[in-house]
DOVOTI-301051 format. One line per field, with one value per atom (N, C-alpha, C): x, y, z; atom name; residue number from 1; residue in three letters. Coordinates in steps of 0.02 Angstrom, whole numbers, plus 50000, padded with zeros to 5 digits. Each point is the difference from the previous one (the first is absolute). Example, Ala and Ser with C-alpha at 12.3 -4.5 7.8 and 13.67 -1.06 7.14 Angstrom:
BEGIN
east	[50660, 49955, 50045, 49982, 50042, 49961];
north	[49716, 50059, 50060, 50053, 50059, 50055];
up	[50390, 50000, 50000, 49964, 50003, 50037];
atom	[N, CA, C, N, CA, C];
n	[1, 1, 1, 2, 2, 2];
res	[ALA, ALA, ALA, SER, SER, SER];
# end
This chain:
BEGIN
east	[49722, 50010, 50026, 49952, 50022, 50032, 50040, 50064, 49995, 49988, 50021, 50084, 50057, 50044, 50000, 50046, 50018, 50071, 50022, 50092, 50002, 50000, 50039, 50073, 50034, 50078, 50047, 49946, 50058, 49988, 50007, 49948, 49930, 49990, 49954, 49963, 49918, 49972, 49973, 49979, 49957, 49957, 49937, 49977, 49975, 49977, 49990, 49934, 49981, 49947, 50021, 50003, 50021, 49979, 49976, 49953, 50058, 50002, 50079, 50066, 50020, 50056, 49982, 49938, 50006, 49977, 50013, 49978, 49927, 49948, 49939, 50019, 50025, 50000, 50049, 50056, 50050, 50003, 50001, 49980, 50083, 50019, 50103, 49979, 50032, 49997, 50045, 50032, 50050, 49997, 49995, 49987, 50049, 50039, 50051, 49986, 50000, 50018, 49905, 49958, 49934, 49967, 50012, 49981, 49939, 50012, 49947, 49931, 50007, 49956, 49966, 50040, 49977, 50008, 49981, 50009, 49927, 49972, 49905, 49988, 49980, 49963, 50051, 50054, 50011, 49977, 50000, 49958, 49922, 50005, 49876, 50010, 50059, 49996, 49994, 50063, 50029, 49929, 49973, 49950, 49928, 49981, 49944, 50016, 50050, 50038, 49983, 50020, 50011, 49936, 49939, 49931, 50007, 50039, 50024, 49965, 50006, 49997, 50038, 50039, 50047, 49976, 49933, 49965, 50026, 50013, 50001, 50074, 50056, 50079, 50004, 50039, 50013, 50077, 50041, 50063, 50046, 49998, 50044, 50069, 50037, 50055, 50042, 50062, 50030, 50066, 50057, 50059, 50010, 50081, 50012, 50070, 49982, 50039, 50069, 50032, 50045, 49952, 49949, 49965, 49926, 49970, 49913, 49978, 49949, 49979, 49972, 49978, 49976, 50046, 50065, 50076, 50022, 50024, 50022, 50074];
north	[49813, 49960, 50049, 49992, 50050, 49959, 50041, 49962, 50039, 49977, 50018, 49990, 50070, 49995, 50020, 49983, 49983, 49995, 50061, 49989, 50033, 49951, 50019, 49994, 49989, 49977, 50064, 50045, 50057, 50041, 50059, 50032, 50030, 50016, 50009, 49942, 50005, 49960, 50028, 49958, 50013, 49967, 50011, 49988, 50019, 49953, 50022, 49965, 50040, 49952, 50022, 49953, 50018, 49962, 50008, 49981, 49987, 49937, 49998, 50035, 50045, 50020, 50075, 50008, 50074, 50004, 50065, 50012, 50011, 49979, 50030, 50037, 49994, 50010, 49979, 50051, 49959, 50047, 49972, 50012, 50000, 50023, 50005, 50002, 49971, 50036, 49973, 50068, 49974, 49964, 49937, 49970, 49962, 50016, 49961, 49950, 49937, 49954, 50011, 50018, 49999, 49966, 49948, 49995, 49947, 49962, 49966, 50031, 50040, 50036, 50046, 50040, 50048, 49957, 49945, 49966, 49998, 49956, 49987, 50080, 50051, 50046, 50039, 49994, 50032, 49948, 49943, 49967, 50021, 49996, 50048, 50042, 50048, 50080, 50003, 49966, 50001, 49969, 49946, 49963, 50034, 50051, 50026, 50067, 50032, 50058, 49976, 49954, 49972, 49962, 50009, 49970, 49922, 49961, 49939, 49951, 49950, 49933, 49953, 49966, 49923, 49985, 49977, 49971, 50021, 50063, 50022, 49994, 49995, 49961, 49954, 49997, 49933, 49988, 50011, 50005, 50032, 49974, 50009, 50011, 50046, 50020, 50021, 49967, 50024, 49999, 50026, 49986, 49957, 49974, 49953, 50061, 50041, 50042, 49940, 50070, 49976, 49974, 49992, 49948, 49999, 49963, 50001, 50066, 50002, 50091, 49950, 49973, 49966, 49955, 49989, 49991, 50065, 49988, 50044, 49969];
up	[49201, 50062, 50070, 50040, 50061, 50054, 50028, 50038, 50064, 50048, 50059, 50030, 50002, 50010, 50066, 50055, 50070, 50001, 50044, 50012, 50066, 50038, 50085, 50004, 49956, 50004, 50038, 50022, 50030, 50066, 50017, 50028, 49983, 49924, 49970, 49984, 50018, 49967, 49938, 49956, 49938, 49963, 49971, 49976, 49932, 49944, 49952, 49956, 49957, 49950, 49941, 49940, 49946, 49969, 49918, 49951, 49949, 49986, 49957, 50027, 49969, 50028, 50020, 49999, 50032, 50058, 50043, 50056, 50004, 50036, 50012, 50062, 50053, 50078, 50041, 50012, 50046, 50068, 50072, 50051, 50050, 50022, 50059, 50052, 50042, 50078, 50024, 50051, 50019, 50089, 49995, 50047, 50029, 50032, 50043, 50057, 49973, 50046, 50001, 49974, 50000, 49963, 49922, 49958, 50005, 50046, 50019, 50038, 50020, 50018, 49944, 49946, 49938, 49949, 49979, 49920, 49998, 50050, 49968, 49999, 50057, 49974, 49935, 49993, 49942, 49921, 50005, 49954, 49997, 50064, 49980, 49971, 50022, 49960, 49948, 49984, 49919, 49948, 50027, 49983, 49985, 50044, 50014, 49948, 50005, 49958, 49934, 49979, 49941, 49977, 50039, 49975, 49978, 50048, 49967, 50053, 50006, 50054, 49992, 50070, 49978, 49934, 49984, 49943, 49925, 50011, 49935, 49975, 50061, 49980, 49971, 49944, 49980, 50028, 50017, 50011, 50067, 50058, 50069, 49982, 50013, 49989, 50072, 50028, 50059, 49978, 50055, 49990, 50048, 50006, 50053, 50012, 50059, 50019, 50052, 50033, 50030, 50053, 50033, 50057, 49970, 50016, 50004, 50061, 49984, 50048, 50059, 50001, 50068, 50043, 49979, 50032, 50052, 50058, 50051, 50006];
atom	[N, CA, C, N, CA, C, N, CA, C, N, CA, C, N, CA, C, N, CA, C, N, CA, C, N, CA, C, N, CA, C, N, CA, C, N, CA, C, N, CA, C, N, CA, C, N, CA, C, N, CA, C, N, CA, C, N, CA, C, N, CA, C, N, CA, C, N, CA, C, N, CA, C, N, CA, C, N, CA, C, N, CA, C, N, CA, C, N, CA, C, N, CA, C, N, CA, C, N, CA, C, N, CA, C, N, CA, C, N, CA, C, N, CA, C, N, CA, C, N, CA, C, N, CA, C, N, CA, C, N, CA, C, N, CA, C, N, CA, C, N, CA, C, N, CA, C, N, CA, C, N, CA, C, N, CA, C, N, CA, C, N, CA, C, N, CA, C, N, CA, C, N, CA, C, N, CA, C, N, CA, C, N, CA, C, N, CA, C, N, CA, C, N, CA, C, N, CA, C, N, CA, C, N, CA, C, N, CA, C, N, CA, C, N, CA, C, N, CA, C, N, CA, C, N, CA, C, N, CA, C, N, CA, C, N, CA, C, N, CA, C, N, CA, C, N, CA, C, N, CA, C];
n	[1, 1, 1, 2, 2, 2, 3, 3, 3, 4, 4, 4, 5, 5, 5, 6, 6, 6, 7, 7, 7, 8, 8, 8, 9, 9, 9, 10, 10, 10, 11, 11, 11, 12, 12, 12, 13, 13, 13, 14, 14, 14, 15, 15, 15, 16, 16, 16, 17, 17, 17, 18, 18, 18, 19, 19, 19, 20, 20, 20, 21, 21, 21, 22, 22, 22, 23, 23, 23, 24, 24, 24, 25, 25, 25, 26, 26, 26, 27, 27, 27, 28, 28, 28, 29, 29, 29, 30, 30, 30, 31, 31, 31, 32, 32, 32, 33, 33, 33, 34, 34, 34, 35, 35, 35, 36, 36, 36, 37, 37, 37, 38, 38, 38, 39, 39, 39, 40, 40, 40, 41, 41, 41, 42, 42, 42, 43, 43, 43, 44, 44, 44, 45, 45, 45, 46, 46, 46, 47, 47, 47, 48, 48, 48, 49, 49, 49, 50, 50, 50, 51, 51, 51, 52, 52, 52, 53, 53, 53, 54, 54, 54, 55, 55, 55, 56, 56, 56, 57, 57, 57, 58, 58, 58, 59, 59, 59, 60, 60, 60, 61, 61, 61, 62, 62, 62, 63, 63, 63, 64, 64, 64, 65, 65, 65, 66, 66, 66, 67, 67, 67, 68, 68, 68, 69, 69, 69, 70, 70, 70, 71, 71, 71, 72, 72, 72];
res	[MET, MET, MET, LYS, LYS, LYS, ILE, ILE, ILE, LEU, LEU, LEU, ALA, ALA, ALA, ILE, ILE, ILE, ASP, ASP, ASP, THR, THR, THR, ALA, ALA, ALA, THR, THR, THR, GLU, GLU, GLU, VAL, VAL, VAL, CYS, CYS, CYS, SER, SER, SER, VAL, VAL, VAL, ALA, ALA, ALA, VAL, VAL, VAL, LEU, LEU, LEU, GLU, GLU, GLU, ASP, ASP, ASP, LYS, LYS, LYS, ASN, ASN, ASN, VAL, VAL, VAL, ILE, ILE, ILE, LEU, LEU, LEU, GLU, GLU, GLU, LYS, LYS, LYS, THR, THR, THR, LEU, LEU, LEU, GLU, GLU, GLU, ALA, ALA, ALA, VAL, VAL, VAL, ASN, ASN, ASN, THR, THR, THR, HIS, HIS, HIS, SER, SER, SER, VAL, VAL, VAL, ALA, ALA, ALA, LEU, LEU, LEU, MET, MET, MET, PRO, PRO, PRO, LEU, LEU, LEU, ILE, ILE, ILE, LYS, LYS, LYS, ASP, ASP, ASP, VAL, VAL, VAL, LEU, LEU, LEU, PHE, PHE, PHE, GLU, GLU, GLU, ALA, ALA, ALA, ASN, ASN, ASN, LEU, LEU, LEU, THR, THR, THR, LEU, LEU, LEU, ASN, ASN, ASN, ASP, ASP, ASP, ILE, ILE, ILE, ASP, ASP, ASP, LEU, LEU, LEU, PHE, PHE, PHE, SER, SER, SER, CYS, CYS, CYS, ASP, ASP, ASP, LYS, LYS, LYS, GLY, GLY, GLY, PRO, PRO, PRO, ARG, ARG, ARG, PHE, PHE, PHE, PHE, PHE, PHE, TYR, TYR, TYR, TRP, TRP, TRP, ASN, ASN, ASN];
# end
């Protein structure tokens, strides 16, 4: 099972692709207050570098942090 995991709970924005419990690729970006701008390109980069498309992803995972990245 391929998983796209997204973390935007802190100043750091992270995206990872996992296959079962193994990390295929992870990218982290310190993007204070700019997750809404940085997240989609980061997802695109991770999928491209892992040679995957959204159709290859079986499960999407995200955190429920202190607030949603699109709130001000």
